[in-house]
Biopython code that builds the backbone (N, CA, C, O; Angstrom):
import numpy as np
from Bio.PDB.StructureBuilder import StructureBuilder

atoms = [
    (1, "UNK", "N", (113.572, 64.796, 40.183)),
    (1, "UNK", "CA", (113.076, 64.413, 41.485)),
    (1, "UNK", "C", (112.912, 65.658, 42.345)),
    (1, "UNK", "O", (113.647, 66.638, 42.220)),
    (2, "UNK", "N", (111.936, 65.579, 43.203)),
    (2, "UNK", "CA", (111.634, 66.690, 44.101)),
    (2, "UNK", "C", (111.669, 66.188, 45.538)),
    (2, "UNK", "O", (111.202, 65.085, 45.821)),
    (3, "UNK", "N", (112.220, 66.990, 46.449)),
    (3, "UNK", "CA", (112.281, 66.657, 47.872)),
    (3, "UNK", "C", (110.981, 67.095, 48.531)),
    (3, "UNK", "O", (110.503, 68.208, 48.310)),
    (4, "UNK", "N", (110.417, 66.207, 49.341)),
    (4, "UNK", "CA", (109.210, 66.515, 50.101)),
    (4, "UNK", "C", (109.531, 66.310, 51.573)),
    (4, "UNK", "O", (110.119, 65.296, 51.951)),
    (5, "UNK", "N", (109.141, 67.282, 52.412)),
    (5, "UNK", "CA", (109.365, 67.197, 53.857)),
    (5, "UNK", "C", (108.022, 67.133, 54.563)),
    (5, "UNK", "O", (107.151, 67.973, 54.339)),
    (6, "UNK", "N", (107.862, 66.137, 55.410)),
    (6, "UNK", "CA", (106.686, 66.047, 56.271)),
    (6, "UNK", "C", (107.010, 66.844, 57.531)),
    (6, "UNK", "O", (107.706, 66.358, 58.422)),
    (7, "UNK", "N", (106.503, 68.061, 57.598)),
    (7, "UNK", "CA", (106.805, 68.974, 58.705)),
    (7, "UNK", "C", (106.384, 68.410, 60.064)),
    (7, "UNK", "O", (107.008, 68.706, 61.083)),
    (8, "UNK", "N", (105.339, 67.608, 60.075)),
    (8, "UNK", "CA", (104.856, 67.018, 61.321)),
    (8, "UNK", "C", (105.853, 66.009, 61.894)),
    (8, "UNK", "O", (105.966, 65.862, 63.111)),
    (9, "UNK", "N", (106.563, 65.326, 61.023)),
    (9, "UNK", "CA", (107.499, 64.285, 61.453)),
    (9, "UNK", "C", (108.916, 64.798, 61.652)),
    (9, "UNK", "O", (109.674, 64.228, 62.437)),
    (10, "UNK", "N", (109.284, 65.860, 60.955)),
    (10, "UNK", "CA", (110.656, 66.363, 60.983)),
    (10, "UNK", "C", (110.994, 66.928, 62.360)),
    (10, "UNK", "O", (110.261, 67.746, 62.915)),
    (11, "UNK", "N", (112.138, 66.463, 62.900)),
    (11, "UNK", "CA", (112.603, 67.003, 64.176)),
    (11, "UNK", "C", (113.892, 67.810, 64.005)),
    (11, "UNK", "O", (114.521, 68.186, 64.994)),
    (12, "UNK", "N", (114.284, 68.075, 62.766)),
    (12, "UNK", "CA", (115.434, 68.920, 62.440)),
    (12, "UNK", "C", (116.686, 68.504, 63.208)),
    (12, "UNK", "O", (117.379, 69.340, 63.789)),
    (13, "UNK", "N", (116.963, 67.209, 63.203)),
    (13, "UNK", "CA", (118.129, 66.711, 63.932)),
    (13, "UNK", "C", (119.431, 66.868, 63.150)),
    (13, "UNK", "O", (120.505, 66.640, 63.706)),
    (14, "UNK", "N", (119.363, 67.246, 61.888)),
    (14, "UNK", "CA", (120.547, 67.566, 61.102)),
    (14, "UNK", "C", (121.192, 66.409, 60.360)),
    (14, "UNK", "O", (122.201, 66.609, 59.683)),
    (15, "UNK", "N", (120.648, 65.215, 60.464)),
    (15, "UNK", "CA", (121.233, 64.076, 59.751)),
    (15, "UNK", "C", (121.200, 64.324, 58.247)),
    (15, "UNK", "O", (122.171, 64.027, 57.551)),
    (16, "UNK", "N", (120.111, 64.855, 57.747)),
    (16, "UNK", "CA", (120.016, 65.142, 56.315)),
    (16, "UNK", "C", (121.033, 66.197, 55.903)),
    (16, "UNK", "O", (121.620, 66.111, 54.825)),
    (17, "UNK", "N", (121.241, 67.184, 56.754)),
    (17, "UNK", "CA", (122.186, 68.248, 56.452)),
    (17, "UNK", "C", (123.609, 67.704, 56.381)),
    (17, "UNK", "O", (124.395, 68.139, 55.540)),
    (18, "UNK", "N", (123.942, 66.773, 57.242)),
    (18, "UNK", "CA", (125.273, 66.168, 57.193)),
    (18, "UNK", "C", (125.438, 65.315, 55.930)),
    (18, "UNK", "O", (126.528, 65.262, 55.359)),
    (19, "UNK", "N", (124.370, 64.650, 55.492)),
    (19, "UNK", "CA", (124.444, 63.802, 54.297)),
    (19, "UNK", "C", (124.481, 64.623, 53.015)),
    (19, "UNK", "O", (125.173, 64.260, 52.063)),
    (20, "UNK", "N", (123.744, 65.725, 52.986)),
    (20, "UNK", "CA", (123.655, 66.542, 51.768)),
    (20, "UNK", "C", (123.558, 68.021, 52.130)),
    (20, "UNK", "O", (122.488, 68.618, 52.014)),
    (21, "UNK", "N", (124.664, 68.614, 52.565)),
    (21, "UNK", "CA", (124.632, 70.028, 52.978)),
    (21, "UNK", "C", (124.270, 70.995, 51.850)),
    (21, "UNK", "O", (123.887, 72.136, 52.110)),
    (22, "UNK", "N", (124.387, 70.548, 50.613)),
    (22, "UNK", "CA", (124.004, 71.395, 49.480)),
    (22, "UNK", "C", (122.484, 71.483, 49.325)),
    (22, "UNK", "O", (121.976, 72.361, 48.627)),
    (23, "UNK", "N", (121.765, 70.571, 49.977)),
    (23, "UNK", "CA", (120.313, 70.512, 49.802)),
    (23, "UNK", "C", (119.517, 70.861, 51.056)),
    (23, "UNK", "O", (118.365, 71.282, 50.961)),
    (24, "UNK", "N", (120.126, 70.688, 52.234)),
    (24, "UNK", "CA", (119.400, 70.885, 53.494)),
    (24, "UNK", "C", (120.176, 71.794, 54.433)),
    (24, "UNK", "O", (121.407, 71.783, 54.454)),
    (25, "UNK", "N", (119.435, 72.582, 55.212)),
    (25, "UNK", "CA", (120.048, 73.418, 56.252)),
    (25, "UNK", "C", (119.111, 73.457, 57.437)),
    (25, "UNK", "O", (117.901, 73.619, 57.284)),
    (26, "UNK", "N", (119.683, 73.305, 58.627)),
    (26, "UNK", "CA", (118.927, 73.453, 59.870)),
    (26, "UNK", "C", (119.377, 74.772, 60.490)),
    (26, "UNK", "O", (120.568, 74.987, 60.714)),
    (27, "UNK", "N", (118.417, 75.650, 60.764)),
    (27, "UNK", "CA", (118.775, 76.965, 61.292)),
    (27, "UNK", "C", (118.917, 76.944, 62.817)),
    (27, "UNK", "O", (118.756, 75.902, 63.451)),
    (28, "UNK", "N", (119.214, 78.092, 63.385)),
    (28, "UNK", "CA", (119.432, 78.211, 64.826)),
    (28, "UNK", "C", (118.170, 77.938, 65.641)),
    (28, "UNK", "O", (118.250, 77.670, 66.839)),
    (29, "UNK", "N", (117.010, 78.006, 64.995)),
    (29, "UNK", "CA", (115.734, 77.724, 65.662)),
    (29, "UNK", "C", (115.288, 76.279, 65.451)),
    (29, "UNK", "O", (114.131, 75.932, 65.689)),
    (30, "UNK", "N", (116.234, 75.434, 64.994)),
    (30, "UNK", "CA", (115.954, 74.017, 64.737)),
    (30, "UNK", "C", (114.815, 73.816, 63.739)),
    (30, "UNK", "O", (113.912, 73.008, 63.956)),
    (31, "UNK", "N", (114.879, 74.557, 62.657)),
    (31, "UNK", "CA", (113.919, 74.395, 61.559)),
    (31, "UNK", "C", (114.689, 73.970, 60.324)),
    (31, "UNK", "O", (115.750, 74.514, 60.020)),
    (32, "UNK", "N", (114.143, 72.992, 59.617)),
    (32, "UNK", "CA", (114.771, 72.514, 58.393)),
    (32, "UNK", "C", (114.366, 73.386, 57.218)),
    (32, "UNK", "O", (113.195, 73.729, 57.056)),
    (33, "UNK", "N", (115.355, 73.740, 56.398)),
    (33, "UNK", "CA", (115.116, 74.507, 55.185)),
    (33, "UNK", "C", (115.692, 73.745, 54.007)),
    (33, "UNK", "O", (116.804, 73.223, 54.081)),
    (34, "UNK", "N", (114.943, 73.681, 52.931)),
    (34, "UNK", "CA", (115.435, 73.076, 51.701)),
    (34, "UNK", "C", (116.183, 74.127, 50.904)),
    (34, "UNK", "O", (115.657, 75.210, 50.646)),
    (35, "UNK", "N", (117.396, 73.813, 50.517)),
    (35, "UNK", "CA", (118.177, 74.722, 49.692)),
    (35, "UNK", "C", (117.912, 74.464, 48.215)),
    (35, "UNK", "O", (118.161, 75.325, 47.371)),
    (36, "UNK", "N", (117.406, 73.275, 47.910)),
    (36, "UNK", "CA", (116.946, 72.933, 46.562)),
    (36, "UNK", "C", (115.664, 72.120, 46.723)),
    (36, "UNK", "O", (115.507, 71.395, 47.705)),
    (37, "UNK", "N", (114.779, 72.235, 45.794)),
    (37, "UNK", "CA", (113.592, 71.381, 45.820)),
    (37, "UNK", "C", (113.673, 70.353, 44.704)),
    (37, "UNK", "O", (113.380, 69.175, 44.908)),
    (38, "UNK", "N", (114.073, 70.809, 43.519)),
    (38, "UNK", "CA", (114.296, 69.890, 42.411)),
    (38, "UNK", "C", (115.754, 69.445, 42.477)),
    (38, "UNK", "O", (116.668, 70.263, 42.363)),
    (39, "UNK", "N", (115.959, 68.164, 42.659)),
    (39, "UNK", "CA", (117.294, 67.628, 42.907)),
    (39, "UNK", "C", (118.073, 67.494, 41.591)),
    (39, "UNK", "O", (117.662, 66.757, 40.695)),
    (40, "UNK", "N", (119.199, 68.211, 41.481)),
    (40, "UNK", "CA", (120.021, 68.048, 40.287)),
    (40, "UNK", "C", (120.710, 66.680, 40.308)),
    (40, "UNK", "O", (120.930, 66.109, 41.376)),
    (41, "UNK", "N", (121.037, 66.173, 39.162)),
    (41, "UNK", "CA", (121.604, 64.823, 39.066)),
    (41, "UNK", "C", (122.870, 64.662, 39.890)),
    (41, "UNK", "O", (123.113, 63.583, 40.429)),
    (42, "UNK", "N", (123.677, 65.697, 40.001)),
    (42, "UNK", "CA", (124.925, 65.576, 40.760)),
    (42, "UNK", "C", (124.706, 65.460, 42.272)),
    (42, "UNK", "O", (125.620, 65.060, 42.994)),
    (43, "UNK", "N", (123.520, 65.801, 42.756)),
    (43, "UNK", "CA", (123.219, 65.673, 44.191)),
    (43, "UNK", "C", (122.327, 64.474, 44.507)),
    (43, "UNK", "O", (122.048, 64.192, 45.673)),
    (44, "UNK", "N", (121.894, 63.791, 43.495)),
    (44, "UNK", "CA", (120.901, 62.730, 43.697)),
    (44, "UNK", "C", (121.342, 61.679, 44.718)),
    (44, "UNK", "O", (120.559, 61.333, 45.602)),
    (45, "UNK", "N", (122.549, 61.171, 44.626)),
    (45, "UNK", "CA", (123.020, 60.133, 45.549)),
    (45, "UNK", "C", (123.046, 60.649, 46.982)),
    (45, "UNK", "O", (122.653, 59.930, 47.901)),
    (46, "UNK", "N", (123.497, 61.869, 47.186)),
    (46, "UNK", "CA", (123.545, 62.442, 48.542)),
    (46, "UNK", "C", (122.140, 62.634, 49.113)),
    (46, "UNK", "O", (121.887, 62.323, 50.277)),
    (47, "UNK", "N", (121.241, 63.143, 48.292)),
    (47, "UNK", "CA", (119.872, 63.383, 48.758)),
    (47, "UNK", "C", (119.163, 62.052, 49.039)),
    (47, "UNK", "O", (118.427, 61.937, 50.020)),
    (48, "UNK", "N", (119.377, 61.069, 48.199)),
    (48, "UNK", "CA", (118.785, 59.746, 48.451)),
    (48, "UNK", "C", (119.293, 59.173, 49.771)),
    (48, "UNK", "O", (118.531, 58.549, 50.509)),
    (49, "UNK", "N", (120.571, 59.380, 50.073)),
    (49, "UNK", "CA", (121.112, 58.926, 51.363)),
    (49, "UNK", "C", (120.446, 59.673, 52.515)),
    (49, "UNK", "O", (120.088, 59.062, 53.522)),
    (50, "UNK", "N", (120.278, 60.976, 52.377)),
    (50, "UNK", "CA", (119.626, 61.770, 53.425)),
    (50, "UNK", "C", (118.208, 61.272, 53.677)),
    (50, "UNK", "O", (117.787, 61.159, 54.828)),
    (51, "UNK", "N", (117.479, 60.978, 52.622)),
    (51, "UNK", "CA", (116.111, 60.461, 52.754)),
    (51, "UNK", "C", (116.127, 59.115, 53.462)),
    (51, "UNK", "O", (115.336, 58.872, 54.373)),
    (52, "UNK", "N", (117.025, 58.254, 53.038)),
    (52, "UNK", "CA", (117.133, 56.915, 53.618)),
    (52, "UNK", "C", (117.530, 56.955, 55.100)),
    (52, "UNK", "O", (117.048, 56.151, 55.898)),
    (53, "UNK", "N", (118.414, 57.899, 55.462)),
    (53, "UNK", "CA", (118.940, 57.965, 56.827)),
    (53, "UNK", "C", (118.069, 58.744, 57.806)),
    (53, "UNK", "O", (118.342, 58.739, 59.006)),
    (54, "UNK", "N", (117.036, 59.408, 57.321)),
    (54, "UNK", "CA", (116.175, 60.205, 58.212)),
    (54, "UNK", "C", (115.511, 59.278, 59.238)),
    (54, "UNK", "O", (114.736, 58.398, 58.862)),
    (55, "UNK", "N", (115.808, 59.469, 60.526)),
    (55, "UNK", "CA", (115.270, 58.556, 61.540)),
    (55, "UNK", "C", (113.755, 58.663, 61.729)),
    (55, "UNK", "O", (113.131, 57.728, 62.230)),
    (56, "UNK", "N", (113.175, 59.759, 61.345)),
    (56, "UNK", "CA", (111.737, 59.956, 61.513)),
    (56, "UNK", "C", (110.956, 59.680, 60.226)),
    (56, "UNK", "O", (109.726, 59.738, 60.225)),
    (57, "UNK", "N", (111.656, 59.384, 59.140)),
    (57, "UNK", "CA", (110.973, 59.151, 57.874)),
    (57, "UNK", "C", (110.246, 60.381, 57.373)),
    (57, "UNK", "O", (109.193, 60.280, 56.744)),
    (58, "UNK", "N", (110.818, 61.556, 57.657)),
    (58, "UNK", "CA", (110.159, 62.816, 57.314)),
    (58, "UNK", "C", (110.454, 63.278, 55.898)),
    (58, "UNK", "O", (109.824, 64.211, 55.401)),
    (59, "UNK", "N", (111.408, 62.630, 55.248)),
    (59, "UNK", "CA", (111.801, 63.043, 53.903)),
    (59, "UNK", "C", (111.387, 61.996, 52.882)),
    (59, "UNK", "O", (111.400, 60.795, 53.152)),
    (60, "UNK", "N", (111.024, 62.478, 51.716)),
    (60, "UNK", "CA", (110.729, 61.571, 50.613)),
    (60, "UNK", "C", (111.070, 62.271, 49.306)),
    (60, "UNK", "O", (111.278, 63.483, 49.262)),
    (61, "UNK", "N", (111.122, 61.483, 48.255)),
    (61, "UNK", "CA", (111.383, 62.011, 46.921)),
    (61, "UNK", "C", (110.217, 61.633, 46.019)),
    (61, "UNK", "O", (109.689, 60.523, 46.092)),
    (62, "UNK", "N", (109.833, 62.559, 45.182)),
    (62, "UNK", "CA", (108.766, 62.306, 44.211)),
    (62, "UNK", "C", (109.267, 62.701, 42.833)),
    (62, "UNK", "O", (110.186, 63.508, 42.697)),
    (63, "UNK", "N", (108.660, 62.129, 41.833)),
    (63, "UNK", "CA", (108.949, 62.594, 40.479)),
    (63, "UNK", "C", (108.260, 63.940, 40.315)),
    (63, "UNK", "O", (107.202, 64.163, 40.903)),
    (64, "UNK", "N", (108.816, 64.806, 39.561)),
    (64, "UNK", "CA", (108.295, 66.162, 39.399)),
    (64, "UNK", "C", (106.902, 66.136, 38.991)),
    (64, "UNK", "O", (106.294, 67.190, 38.806)),
]
sb = StructureBuilder()
sb.init_structure("model")
sb.init_model(0)
sb.init_chain("A")
sb.init_seg("    ")
for serial, (resi, resn, name, xyz) in enumerate(atoms, 1):
    if name == "N":
        sb.init_residue(resn, " ", resi, " ")
    sb.init_atom(name, np.array(xyz, "f"), 0.0, 1.0, " ", f" {name:<3s}", serial, name[0])
structure = sb.get_structure()
């Protein structure tokens, strides 16, 4: 699975980072950075939660 971010919708509120800090980081300029793009199996549940909890619907997962 691959993480996709809709930059237009993302407001970098940090909810994804709290759900999966191994995969997402919000910097001091309020920009979201992906720490992984291809989701390893051990992070899948956390990343799926981050996608589900995103209030703006800016995150999605696709098959590679």
